[in-house]
GULUMTI-665452 format. One record per atom (N, C-alpha, C): residue in one letter; residue number from 1; x, y, z. Coordinates in steps of 0.02 Angstrom, whole numbers. Atoms other than C-alpha are relative to their C-alpha. Last residue first. Layout:
% GULUMTI-665452
 res   n      X      Y      Z
   A NUM      X      Y      Z
...
//
This chain:
% GULUMTI-665452
 res   n      X      Y      Z
   A 270     32     34     59
   A 270   4787  -4106  -3416
   A 270     17     24    -64
   S 269    -18     54     14
   S 269   4925  -4058  -3285
   S 269    -48    -36    -62
   L 268    -65    -22     19
   L 268   4884  -3871  -3264
   L 268     39    -72    -36
   F 267     11    -32     60
   F 267   4695  -3905  -3237
   F 267     80     21    -33
   E 266     26     62     57
   E 266   4723  -4059  -3125
   E 266    -19     59    -49
   L 265    -55     51     42
   L 265   4854  -3942  -3025
   L 265    -33    -50    -42
   I 264    -64    -32     47
   I 264   4743  -3780  -3014
   I 264     55    -63    -31
   L 263     17    -32     83
   L 263   4579  -3875  -2972
   L 263     64     31    -27
   S 262      5     53     48
   S 262   4681  -3978  -2835
   S 262    -32     25    -66
   N 261    -50     27     29
   N 261   4738  -3832  -2748
   N 261      3    -50    -54
   V 260    -38    -45     56
   V 260   4593  -3745  -2744
   V 260     47    -26    -27
   R 259     52      2     63
   R 259   4498  -3901  -2659
   R 259     35     50    -54
   G 258    -10     52     29
   G 258   4655  -3912  -2535
   G 258    -46     -9    -62
   P 257    -75     11     49
   P 257   4678  -3736  -2517
   P 257      4    -75    -15
   Q 256     13     63     26
   Q 256   4478  -3703  -2433
   Q 256     64    -24    -46
   E 255     67     50    -39
   E 255   4486  -3566  -2321
   E 255      3    -57    -29
   L 254      3      9    -80
   L 254   4638  -3495  -2388
   L 254    -22    -43     56
   A 253    -64     44      0
   A 253   4621  -3511  -2571
   A 253     29    -11     57
   G 252     17     62      9
   G 252   4440  -3451  -2546
   G 252     68    -58      8
   Y 251    -65     30    -18
   Y 251   4495  -3284  -2454
   Y 251     -6    -89    -24
   H 250    -58    -29     46
   H 250   4342  -3205  -2557
   H 250     66    -28     18
   G 249     11    -70     16
   G 249   4237  -3318  -2469
   G 249     51     24    -65
   A 248    -55    -38     23
   A 248   4237  -3526  -2488
   A 248    -38     88      7
   D 247    -23    -18    -64
   D 247   4109  -3651  -2400
   D 247     74     47    -20
   R 246     41    -18    -64
   R 246   4094  -3710  -2577
   R 246     20      9     54
   V 245    -19     31    -89
   V 245   4206  -3690  -2712
   V 245    -52     15     29
   E 244      7    -30    -56
   E 244   4153  -3681  -2906
   E 244     17    -19     50
   A 243      3     46    -65
   A 243   4239  -3735  -3069
   A 243    -28     63     53
   Y 242     14    -23    -55
   Y 242   4226  -3655  -3245
   Y 242     -7    -62     65
   R 241     27     49    -38
   R 241   4317  -3707  -3407
   R 241    -20     34     58
   A 240    -36     -2    -86
   A 240   4358  -3589  -3532
   A 240    -42    -57     40
   G 239     -9     64    -23
   G 239   4321  -3664  -3732
   G 239     36      9     89
   P 238     10     74     24
   P 238   4311  -3501  -3792
   P 238     42    -32     17
   I 237    -85     18     32
   I 237   4324  -3350  -3662
   I 237    -41    -81    -44
   A 236    -34    -43     66
   A 236   4149  -3271  -3637
   A 236     59    -18    -30
   D 235     23     20     59
   D 235   4077  -3430  -3536
   D 235     -8     62    -55
   A 234    -20     66     13
   A 234   4214  -3416  -3408
   A 234    -50    -16    -68
   V 233    -71    -14     20
   V 233   4209  -3227  -3374
   V 233     -2    -69    -30
   E 232      7    -41     82
   E 232   4026  -3249  -3349
   E 232     65     -3    -34
   R 231     27     34     55
   R 231   4061  -3397  -3232
   R 231    -23     42    -66
   A 230    -43     57     20
   A 230   4173  -3293  -3134
   A 230    -18    -26    -58
   L 229    -51    -32     45
   L 229   4044  -3156  -3116
   L 229     68    -34    -29
   H 228     40      1     64
   H 228   3912  -3279  -3053
   H 228     42     60    -47
   P 227    -11     28     67
   P 227   4029  -3312  -2935
   P 227    -23     -3    -49
   P 226     52     64    -15
   P 226   4006  -3165  -2819
   P 226     30    -37    -74
   I 225      2     27     92
   I 225   4168  -3065  -2841
   I 225    -49    -43     13
   L 224    -40    -57     35
   L 224   4161  -2951  -2649
   L 224     -5    -20    -72
   R 223     46    -57     -1
   R 223   4033  -3069  -2565
   R 223     33     58    -59
   D 222    -29    -68     19
   D 222   4108  -3231  -2612
   D 222    -36     51    -12
   D 221     20    -58    -64
   D 221   4008  -3383  -2528
   D 221     34     69    -14
   L 220     75     18    -14
   L 220   4019  -3502  -2671
   L 220    -32     65     45
   Y 219     29      5    -88
   Y 219   4180  -3448  -2728
   Y 219    -71     11     15
   G 218     44    -45    -47
   G 218   4213  -3437  -2927
   G 218    -10    -35     71
   V 217     23     44    -58
   V 217   4356  -3532  -3022
   V 217    -39     76     47
   A 216     27    -57    -51
   A 216   4393  -3482  -3205
   A 216    -37    -31     60
   L 215     41     -2    -52
   L 215   4518  -3592  -3289
   L 215    -33     44     39
   V 214     29    -10    -67
   V 214   4570  -3538  -3455
   V 214    -30    -51     44
   P 213     42     55    -46
   P 213   4670  -3613  -3607
   P 213    -17     46     65
   V 212    -44     42    -46
   V 212   4736  -3455  -3696
   V 212    -36    -44     47
   T 211    -15     68     31
   T 211   4639  -3390  -3847
   T 211     42    -42     35
   I 210    -45     52    -31
   I 210   4544  -3249  -3772
   I 210     27    -69    -26
   S 209    -59      3     43
   S 209   4447  -3142  -3897
   S 209     56    -34     41
   R 208     20     36     42
   R 208   4285  -3166  -3795
   R 208     58      8    -53
   Y 207    -39     55    -23
   Y 207   4382  -3067  -3655
   Y 207    -19    -61    -57
   A 206    -63      4     26
   A 206   4334  -2912  -3740
   A 206     40    -62      7
   D 205     -1      4     66
   D 205   4150  -2931  -3712
   D 205     73    -13    -49
   V 204     17     71     27
   V 204   4175  -2962  -3535
   V 204      2    -11    -81
   R 203    -57     15     52
   R 203   4286  -2804  -3514
   R 203    -28    -65    -14
   S 202     14     64     18
   S 202   4136  -2693  -3424
   S 202     58    -27    -50
   P 201     31     18     61
   P 201   4213  -2520  -3375
   P 201     -1    -79    -19
   F 200     -3     13     75
   F 200   4311  -2504  -3232
   F 200    -55    -25    -33
   D 199     57    -33     36
   D 199   4308  -2434  -3042
   D 199     21      6    -78
   S 198     51     37      1
   S 198   4417  -2553  -2958
   S 198    -52     38    -24
   L 197     -5     22     56
   L 197   4589  -2460  -3012
   L 197    -74    -62     -1
   G 196     14    -49     55
   G 196   4594  -2347  -2891
   G 196    -11    -25    -59
   M 195     78    -10    -29
   M 195   4615  -2464  -2732
   M 195    -32     40    -66
   Q 194     32     47     24
   Q 194   4782  -2502  -2833
   Q 194    -87     -9      6
   A 193    -12     10     75
   A 193   4844  -2325  -2798
   A 193    -37    -55    -36
   R 192     67    -53     36
   R 192   4770  -2328  -2627
   R 192      3      5    -75
   V 191     65     46     -4
   V 191   4882  -2485  -2590
   V 191    -45     46    -40
   G 190    -15     71     67
   G 190   5043  -2387  -2661
   G 190    -62    -22     -4
   A 189      1    -35     38
   A 189   4997  -2230  -2533
   A 189     -3    -44    -83
   S 188    -59    -33     18
   S 188   5001  -2361  -2394
   S 188    -36     32    -73
   A 187    -21      3     81
   A 187   4848  -2421  -2329
   A 187     38     63     -1
   P 186      7    -49     43
   P 186   4853  -2414  -2123
   P 186     15      3    -67
   G 185    -43    -70    -46
   G 185   4883  -2581  -2031
   G 185    -41     44    -62
   T 184     13    -37     39
   T 184   4811  -2762  -2069
   T 184     18     67     21
   S 183    -23     -8     75
   S 183   4900  -2904  -2041
   S 183     -4     57    -22
   Y 182    -47      1      8
   Y 182   4851  -2907  -1841
   Y 182     41     20    -63
   E 181    -18    -48    -34
   E 181   4695  -2875  -1855
   E 181     67     17     -1
   I 180     15    -60     37
   I 180   4663  -2991  -1989
   I 180      8     64     24
   I 179    -47     12     55
   I 179   4755  -3133  -1892
   I 179    -12     68    -39
   A 178    -64    -16    -21
   A 178   4658  -3098  -1739
   A 178     28     12    -40
   L 177      8    -82    -36
   L 177   4489  -3089  -1807
   L 177     74     26     -2
   W 176      5    -44     56
   W 176   4529  -3266  -1909
   W 176      3     94     20
   D 175    -68    -14     14
   D 175   4585  -3330  -1741
   D 175     -2     37    -77
   L 174    -41    -54    -33
   L 174   4418  -3276  -1662
   L 174     81      7    -24
   A 173     37    -74     13
   A 173   4310  -3342  -1800
   A 173     56     35     41
   N 172    -43    -12     66
   N 172   4399  -3521  -1795
   N 172     -7     85    -12
   Q 171    -80     -4      0
   Q 171   4365  -3513  -1609
   Q 171     34     15    -61
   D 170    -15    -59    -31
   D 170   4181  -3470  -1627
   D 170     75     -2     12
   D 169    -18     33    -74
   D 169   4143  -3609  -1752
   D 169     36     52     25
   R 168     57     39    -47
   R 168   4033  -3547  -1888
   R 168     31    -16     80
   L 167     14    -45    -60
   L 167   4156  -3415  -1960
   L 167    -51    -29     57
   T 166    -66    -16    -59
   T 166   4232  -3522  -2072
   T 166    -31     40     46
   A 165    -16     85    -29
   A 165   4063  -3603  -2132
   A 165     64     13     24
   P 164     39     34    -59
   P 164   3992  -3417  -2160
   P 164     20    -55     32
   S 163     48     29     -1
   S 163   4132  -3380  -2283
   S 163    -36    -14     61
   L 162      2     66    -14
   L 162   4263  -3259  -2270
   L 162    -68    -29    -11
   N 161    -42     40     19
   N 161   4292  -3099  -2347
   N 161      2    -63     13
   M 160     -6    -21     73
   M 160   4163  -2967  -2328
   M 160     40    -67    -41
   I 159     67     31     21
   I 159   4115  -3041  -2140
   I 159     -4      9    -72
   A 158     14     67    -27
   A 158   4304  -3055  -2088
   A 158    -65    -11    -45
   N 157    -40     42     41
   N 157   4341  -2884  -2163
   N 157    -16    -84      7
   V 156     22     -9     71
   V 156   4214  -2806  -2075
   V 156     27    -42    -32
   A 155     76     34     -2
   A 155   4248  -2897  -1910
   A 155    -17      8    -68
   A 154    -18     88      8
   A 154   4437  -2847  -1944
   A 154    -69    -13     -6
   Q 153    -37     16     61
   Q 153   4389  -2659  -1955
   Q 153     12    -58    -27
   Y 152     60     -8     33
   Y 152   4273  -2656  -1811
   Y 152     38    -24    -63
   S 151     42     76    -13
   S 151   4414  -2739  -1700
   S 151    -44     16    -40
   P 150    -22     48     26
   P 150   4548  -2597  -1780
   P 150    -50    -73      6
   P 149    -24     27    -63
   P 149   4437  -2443  -1742
   P 149     29    -72    -25
   L 148     32     23    -24
   L 148   4426  -2345  -1906
   L 148     18    -36     50
   S 147    -25     46    -15
   S 147   4542  -2214  -1968
   S 147    -64    -38     52
   V 146     61     18    -62
   V 146   4464  -2077  -2070
   V 146     49    -79     18
   N 145    -31     14    -45
   N 145   4612  -2002  -2186
   N 145    -41    -20     61
   K 144     18    -42    -68
   K 144   4483  -1920  -2285
   K 144     47    -21     57
   D 143     -8    -78      8
   D 143   4571  -1987  -2434
   D 143    -15     35     45
   Y 142    -60    -13      0
   Y 142   4574  -2160  -2365
   Y 142     18     57    -14
   I 141    -52     10    -93
   I 141   4406  -2177  -2282
   I 141     72     24    -24
   E 140     21    -43    -44
   E 140   4350  -2118  -2478
   E 140     22     17     73
   R 139    -58    -48     30
   R 139   4444  -2239  -2566
   R 139    -14     69     38
   E 138    -66     18    -42
   E 138   4360  -2372  -2440
   E 138     30     57    -24
   G 137      0    -29    -79
   G 137   4177  -2283  -2490
   G 137     98    -19     23
   Q 136     -4    -79      3
   Q 136   4208  -2302  -2677
   Q 136     11     13     62
   S 135    -51    -21     26
   S 135   4249  -2492  -2649
   S 135      4     88      5
   L 134    -35      5    -46
   L 134   4097  -2506  -2573
   L 134     57     20     -5
   S 133      0    -60    -35
   S 133   4006  -2418  -2712
   S 133     34    -21     55
   R 132    -28    -65     24
   R 132   4081  -2523  -2839
   R 132    -25     59     42
   I 131    -87     15    -26
   I 131   4041  -2690  -2718
   I 131     28     61    -49
   V 130    -16     -2    -71
   V 130   3852  -2633  -2738
   V 130     85     -4     34
   P 129      5    -73    -32
   P 129   3844  -2591  -2913
   P 129     10     -2     79
   D 128     85    -21    -28
   D 128   3914  -2757  -2965
   D 128      4     67     23
   M 127      8     -3    -78
   M 127   4110  -2753  -3032
   M 127    -84     11    -11
   R 126     39    -60    -14
   R 126   4149  -2802  -3219
   R 126      2     -5     85
   G 125     -3    -56     50
   G 125   4249  -2940  -3301
   G 125    -23     67     -1
   H 124     51    -61     15
   H 124   4281  -3039  -3159
   H 124     -5     49    -58
   A 123     -1    -38     74
   A 123   4366  -3210  -3118
   A 123    -48     44     -6
   T 122     51    -61      9
   T 122   4373  -3249  -2927
   T 122     10     44    -59
   L 121     38     -7    -59
   L 121   4528  -3364  -2955
   L 121    -58     52      0
   L 120     45    -67    -17
   L 120   4566  -3355  -3143
   L 120    -39    -21     67
   V 119     50     11    -42
   V 119   4696  -3490  -3189
   V 119    -33     64     44
   A 118      6    -33    -47
   A 118   4790  -3475  -3359
   A 118    -46      5     52
   K 117     71     14    -24
   K 117   4861  -3594  -3469
   K 117      5     67     61
   K 116     12     69     13
   K 116   5041  -3564  -3572
   K 116    -76     -8     26
   V 115     57     29    -50
   V 115   5047  -3379  -3554
   V 115    -29    -56    -37
   L 114    -24      1    -56
   L 114   5190  -3283  -3632
   L 114    -46    -35     47
   D 113    -51     23      6
   D 113   5125  -3273  -3806
   D 113     33    -30     68
   P 112     11     74     -8
   P 112   4959  -3230  -3751
   P 112     52    -33    -28
   R 111    -69     53     15
   R 111   5034  -3077  -3729
   R 111    -14    -50      5
   A 110    -51    -43     27
   A 110   4885  -2928  -3738
   A 110     58    -37     -9
   L 109     29    -34     62
   L 109   4730  -3030  -3704
   L 109     77     19    -30
   C 108     18     61     35
   C 108   4799  -3172  -3577
   C 108    -14     36    -80
   L 107    -65     37     18
   L 107   4882  -3031  -3497
   L 107      0    -47    -58
   E 106     -9    -35     46
   E 106   4711  -2950  -3477
   E 106     64     -2    -35
   Q 105     37    -17     51
   Q 105   4657  -3085  -3399
   Q 105     12     43    -64
   T 104      1     58     26
   T 104   4795  -3114  -3281
   T 104    -41     -4    -78
   I 103    -95     -8     39
   I 103   4801  -2930  -3237
   I 103      3    -57    -38
   R 102     12    -54     69
   R 102   4599  -2959  -3195
   R 102     68     23    -39
   S 101     36     37     70
   S 101   4637  -3120  -3115
   S 101    -19     51    -48
   G 100    -71     41     36
   G 100   4785  -3027  -3013
   G 100    -45    -44    -50
   L  99    -29    -38     29
   L  99   4637  -2897  -2948
   L  99     53    -36    -42
   S  98     29    -62      0
   S  98   4551  -3054  -2877
   S  98     27     67    -49
   T  97     59      2    -40
   T  97   4664  -3203  -2899
   T  97    -14     74     26
   G  96     23    -57    -20
   G  96   4781  -3246  -3032
   G  96    -46     10     36
   V  95     55      1    -45
   V  95   4878  -3404  -3071
   V  95    -28     79     24
   V  94     -4    -48    -52
   V  94   4989  -3405  -3230
   V  94    -61      2     48
   C  93     75     13    -23
   C  93   5054  -3550  -3336
   C  93     -2     72     64
   A  92     53      3    -73
   A  92   5215  -3480  -3386
   A  92    -54    -14    -10
   P  91     65    -55     -7
   P  91   5307  -3501  -3553
   P  91    -14    -15     61
   G  90     79     -6     54
   G  90   5430  -3536  -3491
   G  90     -2    -31    -40
   H  89     57     48    -15
   H  89   5601  -3548  -3375
   H  89    -45     41    -48
   G  88     27     77     11
   G  88   5782  -3532  -3435
   G  88    -62    -19     12
   Q  87    -19     40    -47
   Q  87   5841  -3374  -3355
   Q  87    -11    -71     -8
   A  86    -61     -4     40
   A  86   5787  -3278  -3512
   A  86     62    -39     54
   A  85    -15     54     57
   A  85   5625  -3360  -3475
   A  85     58     29    -20
   L  84     13     75    -13
   L  84   5599  -3281  -3301
   L  84     27    -47    -66
   H  83    -57    -12    -43
   H  83   5647  -3091  -3367
   H  83     18    -79     28
   E  82    -44      6     44
   E  82   5512  -3121  -3495
   E  82     53      2     39
   I  81    -13     75     23
   I  81   5396  -3179  -3356
   I  81     49    -12    -62
   L  80    -21     44    -45
   L  80   5435  -3029  -3257
   L  80      8    -67    -39
   A  79    -60    -17      0
   A  79   5404  -2912  -3413
   A  79     48    -54     63
   A  78    -30     33     51
   A  78   5251  -3000  -3447
   A  78     66     31     14
   T  77      7     77    -21
   T  77   5195  -2969  -3252
   T  77     35     -7    -68
   D  76    -39     32    -53
   D  76   5246  -2784  -3252
   D  76      4    -84     -4
   E  75    -53    -24     36
   E  75   5155  -2737  -3420
   E  75     58    -38     47
   V  74    -17     71     41
   V  74   4995  -2830  -3339
   V  74     71     17    -35
   M  73    -15     64    -22
   M  73   5033  -2711  -3209
   M  73      1    -51    -47
   D  72    -91     -9    -41
   D  72   5064  -2545  -3303
   D  72      5    -69     19
   D  71    -47     12     65
   D  71   4891  -2590  -3412
   D  71     77     -7     11
   I  70     -7     62     23
   I  70   4798  -2593  -3270
   I  70     42    -24    -29
   T  69     44     34     22
   T  69   4855  -2416  -3234
   T  69     -3    -76     21
   F  68    -14     38     68
   F  68   4959  -2304  -3127
   F  68    -67    -51    -10
   G  67     37     34     34
   G  67   4971  -2182  -2975
   G  67     13    -39    -64
   A  66     24    -35     43
   A  66   5075  -2067  -2893
   A  66    -55    -30    -43
   A  65     42     -6    -14
   A  65   5112  -2198  -2772
   A  65    -49     67    -52
   C  64     34    -33     58
   C  64   5216  -2299  -2880
   C  64    -56     55     16
   E  63     64    -17     -9
   E  63   5255  -2413  -2741
   E  63    -42     56    -43
   D  62     21    -62    -19
   D  62   5399  -2493  -2794
   D  62    -71     23     -3
   S  61     14    -11     49
   S  61   5409  -2682  -2751
   S  61     -5     88     -4
   P  60    -49    -43     33
   P  60   5468  -2692  -2580
   P  60      3     23    -76
   A  59    -66     11     -6
   A  59   5345  -2640  -2550
   A  59      8    -83     22
   I  58    -25     39    -62
   I  58   5164  -2658  -2632
   I  58     60      0     27
   G  57     54    -44    -45
   G  57   5097  -2522  -2759
   G  57      5    -38     72
   R  56     -5    -54    -23
   R  56   5185  -2627  -2890
   R  56    -61     16     34
   N  55     53    -49     51
   N  55   5118  -2802  -2881
   N  55     39     76     27
   E  54     26    -52    -21
   E  54   5253  -2898  -2760
   E  54    -34     39    -54
   F  53    -25    -70     13
   F  53   5303  -3061  -2843
   F  53    -60     43     45
   T  52     49    -53    -39
   T  52   5276  -3251  -2818
   T  52     38     58    -11
   V  51    -31    -54    -14
   V  51   5358  -3390  -2943
   V  51    -42     52     38
   A  50     50    -50    -12
   A  50   5324  -3569  -2935
   A  50     34     64     19
   T  49    -41    -57    -23
   T  49   5440  -3702  -3017
   T  49    -60     58     15
   Y  48      0    -46     29
   Y  48   5333  -3866  -3026
   Y  48     55     73     28
   G  47    -45     11     44
   G  47   5353  -4027  -2967
   G  47     10     53    -31
   A  46     32     43     56
   A  46   5198  -4082  -2874
   A  46     62     15    -81
   K  45     17     67     -7
   K  45   5281  -4033  -2706
   K  45    -10    -25    -68
   V  44    -76     34    -22
   V  44   5337  -3873  -2774
   V  44     -1    -64      5
   L  43    -26    -21     69
   L  43   5149  -3820  -2840
   L  43     72    -24     -3
   A  42     19     49     45
   A  42   5081  -3883  -2672
   A  42     17    -17    -62
   P  41    -26     80     -5
   P  41   5209  -3796  -2575
   P  41    -21    -60    -27
   V  40    -66      2     41
   V  40   5156  -3631  -2686
   V  40     47    -50     46
   Q  39     -8     12     86
   Q  39   4981  -3637  -2659
   Q  39     72    -29    -10
   Y  38     36     74     14
   Y  38   4967  -3663  -2464
   Y  38     15     -6    -68
   M  37     37     44    -61
   M  37   5064  -3530  -2355
   M  37    -20    -50    -45
   E  36    -45     36    -24
   E  36   5169  -3446  -2512
   E  36    -20    -50     76
   W  35     -4     49     42
   W  35   5016  -3368  -2599
   W  35     65    -89     32
   V  34     68     45    -20
   V  34   5008  -3251  -2468
   V  34     -7    -68    -29
   R  33    -12     84    -35
   R  33   5185  -3220  -2515
   R  33    -50     -9     27
   G  32    -12     51     13
   G  32   5135  -3103  -2646
   G  32     12    -55     39
   P  31    -52     10     20
   P  31   5086  -2960  -2534
   P  31     13    -69    -30
   S  30    -35     61    -32
   S  30   4915  -2900  -2524
   S  30     73    -34    -33
   G  29     -4    -26    -76
   G  29   4832  -2727  -2544
   G  29     40    -56     23
   T  28     12    -81    -17
   T  28   4719  -2764  -2712
   T  28     44    -17     75
   G  27     46    -61     12
   G  27   4761  -2942  -2780
   G  27      7     42     44
   M  26     58    -20    -45
   M  26   4898  -3048  -2808
   M  26    -40     39    -21
   V  25      8    -84     19
   V  25   4984  -3129  -2971
   V  25    -67      9     57
   F  24     55    -17    -23
   F  24   5057  -3310  -2973
   F  24     -6     65     29
   V  23      2    -89    -28
   V  23   5180  -3358  -3095
   V  23    -63      3     36
   V  22     61    -22    -28
   V  22   5203  -3555  -3124
   V  22      9     81     24
   L  21      2    -62    -24
   L  21   5350  -3613  -3233
   L  21    -80     25     15
   P  20     48    -41     59
   P  20   5371  -3806  -3280
   P  20      0     90     54
   G  19     33     42     32
   G  19   5512  -3887  -3145
   G  19    -45     72    -60
   K  18    -46     13     46
   K  18   5617  -3844  -2985
   K  18    -65    -29    -41
   G  17      8     74     19
   G  17   5553  -3767  -2822
   G  17     36      5    -86
   H  16    -13     72    -47
   H  16   5532  -3587  -2767
   H  16    -14    -48    -53
   V  15      8     73     35
   V  15   5572  -3424  -2857
   V  15     -8    -45     58
   R  14    -48     76    -35
   R  14   5550  -3254  -2763
   R  14    -19    -68    -36
   Y  13     15     70     20
   Y  13   5515  -3083  -2841
   Y  13     14    -45     53
   S  12    -19     59    -35
   S  12   5518  -2908  -2806
   S  12    -28    -58    -20
   L  11     54     57    -20
   L  11   5486  -2780  -2932
   L  11     52    -52     38
   R  10     -9     50    -30
   R  10   5579  -2609  -2950
   R  10    -45    -54     15
   I   9      9     10    -66
   I   9   5517  -2504  -3085
   I   9     40    -50     34
   G   8     -2    -75    -21
   G   8   5534  -2444  -3272
   G   8    -19      7     82
   N   7     47    -41      8
   N   7   5464  -2602  -3339
   N   7      6     62     15
   L   6     32     17     56
   L   6   5587  -2699  -3239
   L   6    -64     39    -26
   E   5     21    -76     30
   E   5   5727  -2662  -3137
   E   5    -41    -37    -58
   V   4    -18    -18     70
   V   4   5743  -2819  -3038
   V   4    -29     50    -25
   T   3     29    -61     33
   T   3   5732  -2859  -2839
   T   3     19      9    -70
   P   2    -25    -33     37
   P   2   5782  -3039  -2768
   P   2    -59     69    -36
   M   1     60    -41     41
   M   1   5730  -3089  -2611
   M   1     11     22    -63
//
C-alpha cells in the first residue's frame, strides 16, 4: 500500500490493473478500499488501471484532525493524478461517490486538464434542508461525545443508506445489519473533519461552467442524496448525461454493482 507525500500530507493509494487510468474518490467516513469489492475488479477486467485512495481524514492517509476544506481535498486528488501521470498514467477518468462526487465536480472546474471524463455517483450541488439538519445532528453527536447503542446505529444507517428492496428479505437485512455494526466504530477526528464539509452553499450555478464530459447517476431510493439532486447537477452541466438506478439507496454501488458498473464502463468506453 504505497504512501506518498502530496499537497503537504501523506496520501495512501493503491494501483490495480493495467490500461487507461480511472481514479476512484470515496465519500465521507469511508476508506477507498470499499471500491475494491465490486468496482475495481470490473474495471480491471475491462482493461483499465483502477486507483483507489484514502481521502485526508481517513487513515493511513493523514487525518488532518484540525480541519480542512473541500478545496484541500480537490487539490489532494489533483496531486495524486499528477503523481500517477509522472509514472506514465493519465489523463484520468474520475469516479466519485457522495462527498467524492462533490470533490470530482470541483476538480472538473478547477483542473479540467487532469480529467478526461467524470462519473458522479450521487451527484449533488447542494443539500436539502432535512439532510442538512441530519448532518448537523451527526456532528453534534460527535462533539458531545454521545455513544449510540451499536445495534441502533446499525439500524439507522441501514434505513438511511439502503433501498427498501435490499432490506425486504429478512436474511439479507440481517446480513447488512451485521456488516454495518461490525464495520462502524467511533468516528475519528479526521472523519469529524470530513463531516464538517456537509454544510455548504449551493454550487449548482457554478457547475454550468464544467466542460468535462460527465455522467451523473442518481439512486432512486437514496434518502441522503435524493436522485433529483443528481439530475439537477446533470441539467446544469452542458452536455452531461443522467442515469438512474432502481432498487438502490445511498450504497447503490454495493447494492446494484452490476448496473452501476455497466453504467461506468459504457460511459468510459463511449
